[in-house]
C-alpha positions, -999 to +999 in steps of 0.1 A: +601+657-332+579+666-361+552+642-372+559+628-407+538+640-436+529+610-456+519+618-492+507+583-502+474+584-484+457+574-517+476+541-515+472+536-477+439+553-467+441+540-430+478+548-425+499+529-401+482+509-373+502+495-344+501+458-340+485+461-305+455+478-322+449+451-348+428+420-347+447+393-366+415+371-368+397+398-387+427+403-410+429+366-420+391+363-424+391+392-448+421+377-467+404+343-470+372+360-481+390+379-509+408+347-520+375+329-522+359+357-542+388+357-566+385+320-570+348+321-578+351+351-602+348+340-639+379+345-660+360+369-683+359+365-720+393+349-724+392+313-734+420+290-723+435+267-749+442+230-743+479+223-744+493+197-769+512+169-753+545+173-772+544+211-775+573+232-761+565+261-738 
């Protein structure tokens, strides 16, 4: 059988990795680190407005 030729290596640079070869602890540590960085990142120059109590959304 011919090996598949994936053309989306720009989206998935490491390709497919079998579950036996992954370390789930490292995966979740990286995910938590990314969430924390996103939480600490400032929103930029967009100011949020206070909502008025009787306003419709």
